[in-house]
RODO-2510 file (C-alpha; in nm, 4 decimals, decimal comma):
residues 224
     n   res          X          Y          Z
     1     m     9,5647    10,4755    14,0857
     2     k     9,2595    10,6843    14,1744
     3     w     9,0149    10,3962    14,1245
     4     a     9,2410    10,1573    14,3123
     5     g     9,1952    10,3811    14,6164
     6     a     8,8145    10,3444    14,6060
     7     s     8,7385    10,7053    14,6946
     8     i     8,3882    10,7957    14,8163
     9     d     8,2149    11,1338    14,8205
    10     v     7,9795    11,1764    15,1153
    11     a     7,7100    11,4423    15,1337
    12     a     7,5353    11,4831    15,4686
    13     t     7,3166    11,7454    15,6301
    14     a     7,3034    11,8035    16,0035
    15     g     6,9823    11,6710    16,1500
    16     e     6,8995    11,4579    15,8473
    17     p     6,8884    11,0801    15,9061
    18     l     7,0423    10,9789    15,5742
    19     a     7,3566    11,0762    15,3865
    20     t     7,4388    11,0318    15,0159
    21     f     7,7427    10,8248    14,9174
    22     t     7,8809    10,8591    14,5641
    23     w     8,1489    10,6326    14,4184
    24     d     8,3513    10,7497    14,1179
    25     l     8,3859    10,4305    13,9124
    26     p     8,4966    10,3462    13,5566
    27     p     8,2377    10,2585    13,2875
    28     e     8,1354     9,8965    13,3370
    29     e     8,2059     9,7839    12,9803
    30     l     8,5641     9,9107    12,9858
    31     f     8,6280     9,7704    13,3314
    32     e     8,4906     9,4303    13,2286
    33     s     8,7566     9,4162    12,9577
    34     l     9,0272     9,4854    13,2150
    35     a     8,8936     9,2280    13,4610
    36     t     8,8628     8,9485    13,2051
    37     r     9,2155     9,0133    13,0760
    38     c     9,3441     8,9864    13,4329
    39     r     9,1501     8,6706    13,5136
    40     p     9,4184     8,4263    13,3835
    41     f     9,6624     8,5642    13,6416
    42     i     9,4424     8,4412    13,9290
    43     l     9,3275     8,1051    13,7880
    44     n     9,5285     7,8210    13,9416
    45     g     9,5058     7,6096    13,6264
    46     d     9,6286     7,8827    13,3949
    47     p     9,9954     7,8780    13,2871
    48     v    10,0295     8,2519    13,3628
    49     h     9,8934     8,2284    13,7175
    50     y    10,0933     8,4775    13,9221
    51     s    10,2453     8,2104    14,1494
    52     k    10,3778     8,0109    13,8522
    53     v    10,5327     8,3217    13,6985
    54     l    10,6922     8,4299    14,0260
    55     n    10,8175     8,0755    14,0984
    56     a    10,9806     8,0607    13,7569
    57     l    11,1347     8,4033    13,8050
    58     n    11,2639     8,3105    14,1471
    59     a    11,4279     7,9958    14,0104
    60     f    11,6391     8,2054    13,7736
    61     a    11,6794     8,5283    13,9683
    62     r    11,7079     8,4262    14,3344
    63     a    12,0850     8,4795    14,3241
    64     d    12,0126     8,8489    14,2700
    65     e    11,9215     8,9714    14,6200
    66     e    11,7424     9,2813    14,4971
    67     i    11,5175     9,0941    14,2546
    68     a    11,4587     8,8165    14,5065
    69     g    11,3342     9,0785    14,7540
    70     i    11,1068     9,2353    14,4933
    71     i    10,9614     8,8938    14,4064
    72     k    10,8898     8,8224    14,7735
    73     s    10,7127     9,1560    14,8191
    74     c    10,5154     9,1140    14,4964
    75     r    10,4056     8,7638    14,5988
    76     a    10,2690     8,9000    14,9280
    77     d    10,0738     9,1692    14,7424
    78     w     9,9270     8,9115    14,5033
    79     s     9,8260     8,6938    14,7955
    80     r     9,6395     8,9775    14,9649
    81     v     9,4146     9,0449    14,6662
    82     t     9,3469     8,6805    14,5782
    83     q     9,3395     8,4681    14,8948
    84     r     9,0150     8,6270    15,0219
    85     k     9,1311     8,6135    15,3842
    86     e     9,2020     8,9787    15,4564
    87     l     9,0029     9,3021    15,4576
    88     l     9,1587     9,5251    15,1911
    89     g     8,9451     9,8361    15,2036
    90     f     8,5982     9,7876    15,3431
    91     y     8,3329     9,5339    15,4254
    92     t     7,9568     9,5490    15,3916
    93     r     7,6689     9,4435    15,6131
    94     i     7,3344     9,4553    15,4383
    95     g     6,9912     9,3950    15,5819
    96     k     6,6286     9,4452    15,4939
    97     v     6,4534     9,7561    15,6214
    98     g     6,3474     9,7022    15,9808
    99     e     6,5606     9,3889    16,0230
   100     d     6,9072     9,3210    16,1618
   101     l     7,2074     9,3646    15,9364
   102     g     7,3591     9,0541    15,7820
   103     e     7,7044     8,9129    15,8391
   104     a     8,0068     9,1151    15,7309
   105     v     8,1271     9,0440    15,3761
   106     l     8,4858     9,1313    15,2817
   107     d     8,5378     9,3519    14,9788
   108     v     8,7567     9,0871    14,8146
   109     d     8,4722     8,8340    14,8473
   110     s     8,2238     9,0770    14,6937
   111     a     8,4704     9,1482    14,4123
   112     h     8,5062     8,7817    14,3218
   113     s     8,1294     8,7377    14,3473
   114     w     8,0970     9,0071    14,0808
   115     l     8,3570     8,8358    13,8607
   116     y     8,2058     8,4875    13,8783
   117     g     7,8423     8,5695    13,9424
   118     d     7,7874     8,8760    13,7258
   119     l     8,0577     8,8724    13,4575
   120     v     8,2002     8,5386    13,3415
   121     h     7,9448     8,2991    13,4921
   122     a     7,5886     8,3103    13,6143
   123     d     7,6392     8,1694    13,9614
   124     p     7,3166     8,2230    14,1570
   125     p     7,3498     8,4310    14,4758
   126     q     7,3212     8,2622    14,8137
   127     d     6,9818     8,2841    14,9819
   128     d     7,1199     8,5149    15,2505
   129     d     7,3054     8,7380    15,0012
   130     l     7,1205     9,0692    14,9847
   131     s     7,3876     9,2504    14,7863
   132     s     7,3107     9,3974    14,4464
   133     i     7,5299     9,4066    14,1371
   134     a     7,6063     9,7675    14,2315
   135     h     7,7440     9,6599    14,5712
   136     r     7,9588     9,3924    14,4074
   137     y     8,0821     9,6292    14,1365
   138     i     8,1876     9,8862    14,3964
   139     a     8,4045     9,6175    14,5558
   140     a     8,5334     9,4759    14,2269
   141     v     8,6781     9,7980    14,0863
   142     p     8,9593     9,8582    14,3397
   143     i     9,0372     9,4871    14,3735
   144     f     9,0795     9,4117    14,0040
   145     i     9,2547     9,7379    13,9310
   146     r     9,5067     9,6373    14,1984
   147     i     9,5392     9,3014    14,0240
   148     a     9,6024     9,4831    13,6940
   149     m     9,8675     9,6976    13,8608
   150     l    10,0313     9,3861    14,0051
   151     a    10,0315     9,2263    13,6601
   152     v    10,2241     9,5272    13,5288
   153     a    10,4585     9,5127    13,8296
   154     t    10,5242     9,1426    13,7653
   155     l    10,5957     9,2152    13,3994
   156     n    10,8455     9,4793    13,5081
   157     i    11,0229     9,2209    13,7259
   158     v    11,0506     8,9996    13,4174
   159     r    11,1961     9,2920    13,2233
   160     l    11,4457     9,3674    13,4998
   161     a    11,5560     9,0042    13,5198
   162     e    11,5918     8,9953    13,1422
   163     k    11,7926     9,3177    13,1419
   164     r    12,0333     9,1685    13,3945
   165     g    12,0757     8,8539    13,1871
   166     l    11,9023     8,6254    13,4364
   167     v    11,6294     8,5095    13,1982
   168     l    11,6245     8,4753    12,8217
   169     l    11,2902     8,5243    12,6481
   170     g    11,1866     8,4520    12,2919
   171     q    11,2197     8,7263    12,0341
   172     d    10,8454     8,7841    12,0159
   173     a    10,7888     8,7946    12,3936
   174     h    10,7508     9,1733    12,3917
   175     t    10,6171     9,2196    12,0401
   176     a    10,3491     8,9522    11,9845
   177     d    10,0027     9,0961    11,9218
   178     v     9,7693     9,0682    12,2202
   179     v     9,4874     9,2937    12,1007
   180     v     9,2898     9,3080    11,7769
   181     e     9,2851     9,6234    11,5681
   182     v     8,9858     9,6726    11,3414
   183     p     8,9118     9,6697    11,0574
   184     i     9,1002     9,3443    11,0005
   185     v     9,2695     9,3265    10,6586
   186     m     9,4259     9,0048    10,5289
   187     q     9,5569     8,8870    10,1941
   188     g     9,4530     8,5466    10,0728
   189     r     9,2871     8,3438     9,8004
   190     g     8,9199     8,2685     9,7821
   191     v     8,7215     7,9816     9,6382
   192     w     8,3607     8,0473     9,5431
   193     a     8,1083     7,7681     9,5124
   194     p     7,7279     7,7357     9,5062
   195     l     7,5484     7,7175     9,8392
   196     g     7,5401     7,3583     9,9583
   197     t     7,8696     7,2552     9,8004
   198     p     8,0358     6,9914    10,0262
   199     v     8,3209     7,1258    10,2336
   200     e     8,5457     6,8511    10,0969
   201     d     8,4968     6,9841     9,7414
   202     v     8,5806     7,3382     9,8513
   203     e     8,8956     7,2203    10,0286
   204     a     8,9974     7,0160     9,7228
   205     a     8,9585     7,3257     9,5041
   206     m     9,1746     7,5276     9,7440
   207     d     9,4439     7,2574     9,7465
   208     a     9,4404     7,2355     9,3664
   209     w     9,4790     7,6127     9,3370
   210     s     9,7690     7,6115     9,5850
   211     e     9,9479     7,3377     9,3891
   212     a     9,8991     7,5169     9,0582
   213     r     9,9934     7,8596     9,1888
   214     p    10,2383     7,8450     9,4814
   215     w    10,2044     8,1035     9,7531
   216     p    10,4381     8,3990     9,6954
   217     s    10,6169     8,3669    10,0319
   218     e    10,6579     8,1509    10,3375
   219     e    10,4489     8,3902    10,5472
   220     p    10,1273     8,2553    10,7031
   221     t     9,8394     8,2816    10,4573
   222     t     9,4642     8,2770    10,4729
   223     g     9,2235     8,0705    10,2659
   224     v     8,8518     8,1396    10,2598
***
């Protein structure tokens, strides 16, 4: 909640031409994990894009006036942080020393420039883009934390609709693993062969072992 508000500490001294601005931001590595996990919710081609989820929810829950109202409000919030048409917190105008400032850039545009130019792709900056990765990161933090909060809010709508019997989800919908815990420990059978042994021979050995000694259960197993 604090980072979503994009708070700034300003230190200024009377008579001095410059002030110091300090942003309290999360460690980049941890925030990158959050942003990449949220990315599927804003990709049009992804099956969990927020609009697809809300459309599906609305199809089942629109008879419930309360939930229908919540969906409408949530959709508007999603649109604000993804459509890149509206100033959400601040904009920047950057220029070289002694020259005019550049055009205003919305924070949501800078945030998506960080996502696609600095994190998941290597899109080159435009010739007139004087922003640094620090500028783009400052914008990205509140935007993508809001997106994360909206993802949780959308999940809670799903839970509410399920609780009221409007949607029926699979048994593993709330229990399936979505993160990896290390160290990873698995039980399985191994086949050892000299370096250079054809893969087909290794697979044949594994199949022969499986036929001779059936697996002890129907649970998924691992062969190495």
